[in-house]
C-alpha angles and dihedrals in degrees: 000000000000116000104237093156104070145348130223108238131205091252104119127205110255094229100029108035092183087072120081133198118245129225125205116243092194140012111290119199117314099310108045122072128192108276095028116134119233137188130289135292135174095216143346089270089072097066125039116239096181115140111274095013109124096186109144144174115224135193112347096333118137137214109184144157112021093329118129134203115193146137098059096311119147137202120203139178111007096330116150134204113183142151108033095324116151120209110188151147099042097316118165125210121184144154109030095321118150135206113189145159109018097331116151124206120189118176091338134137124219123189140174112359098333113149133196118193143167112017095336117160119200107184143176112235109245101214101039093029088220112156131202124245119200118194144152115034096318120151121207127187097155135057128297117181130174134003098345128141113207112186149142112040095324116154125204113188125214095261093052127090130185116191131177125186095161131100092248128085120246117212124202125182135150085267094063141269132308141169128228107203123220103247093220090066091070093059121081116219131186118255110261118233090247091055092044091053091048089052092051097048095071089048091052091048091049093048091049092051091051095052114102116253115246 
């Protein structure tokens, strides 16, 4: 497949001269225009150039080694993905956040100096669509899934997993754990006709199955 999305320029990184800055060959999403300079890569394998994929590296962010950014994910600021890290499904890395080793981000957000290492998995929860946000100086080696805010100097080891499929937000810092409730959960609402009908359908089906055959 020919790369019609970006080119790798001769502009080398000041500290790591084996990295080169990229330049857009076409408009990408709503922010990037043809000719705009982006961040740094080591090779074309670092940033997807598949048709329809708006993944991009902004500012002085880096994707190096065998790391990959794809599926509309973006890196900003001085964010870094290296090793075999995989940044995918609309993930956002900014600040000085770092994804290394075999870490996998899917629909996640990383800010500040947050770091994911080892076989860390930072994942959006499919049913609730809640997505993790890592910030501060947190270090994650385990699994974070769903609407969870990991911040401060919190540490999650490789054998630890925090998952949230609820409508609330879980908060994890070095000071402990907390929950931020969704305000709508404290208000009672009548059952809508559509929901009521949905509730009755299984009852009708069960009753029909229980009736003797004639």
